[in-house]
N, C-alpha and C positions, 0 to 999 in steps of 0.2 A: 353326547358330542365328543369328537376325537379330535386329537390334536397330533401332527405328523411331527416327529422330533428327529433331528439329526443328531447321531452319537457316533461320534470316531467314524465319521463318514458312511454311516448307516442310518437308515431311515427306520424308525420303529414307530407304530401308531399307538397311541395311548389314550386310553379314555380320561378326561378330565373330571369325571365323576365316582372316581374308585375311593372306597373309604380308607380312612387311615388304619394302619397296622398296629393295634395296641401293645403288641411284643416287640415292635422294634421303630423307634422314633425315626421319623423322615421317611418311612418306607409306606406302601399302599397295597391294600389285598386286591386282588382280580385274576382274571383268567388269562394265561399267558398261552399264545401260538409260538411254539419253540422247537428247535431241534437241539438235540442235546450234543452231537456230534457230527460233524464240527459244529459247536456253539453257534447258534443263531436265534436271536429274540426278533420274531417278526411284529408282535405286538401284545398289549396288554389290552384286556378287556373287560366289561362288567359283567358278562354272563357267559357261561359256558357255549352255547349255540353259536355266540358270534364268534367265539375263539376256534371253535371246532370249523365253523366255515371258512375262516382267516387262515386255518392251518392247512386247510387243502388248497386254497389259493396258493400259498408259500409255496407249496411243492412236497416231493418225497422226503419222508423222514420227519416232517413237522407234525405236532401233536398239541394238544390244549392240556393244560394242568393248571390247577389253580394253585395260588402262592402269593408271595411278597415280592414287591418290586422297589428298587430305589429309582426315583426320578432322575432325568438326566444321565442315565447310565443303561446298559444293556444288562445290569444286575437282575438277577429272577431267581428266588429260591423256592423249591417245593418240595415235598415229600411223598415218595410212592407208597409209605406204609399206610395200611389201613386201620 
């Protein structure tokens, strides 16, 4: 189940079923569909496939990344380190 949230005049799709981030109180883990520059968080999803699909819908420059999201904001942190 997803919820469309308005954040600073932006609409962000966020799954209501995201697990809590054990390392950051109040944050949740999920797959973000995002663009790094200029910053835009299209949504946060339960699985990679949905995030990749939504990144394509969002347009050029959007990618799927696994990370941590703070609800009611467009804050999303991830690491590209392997």
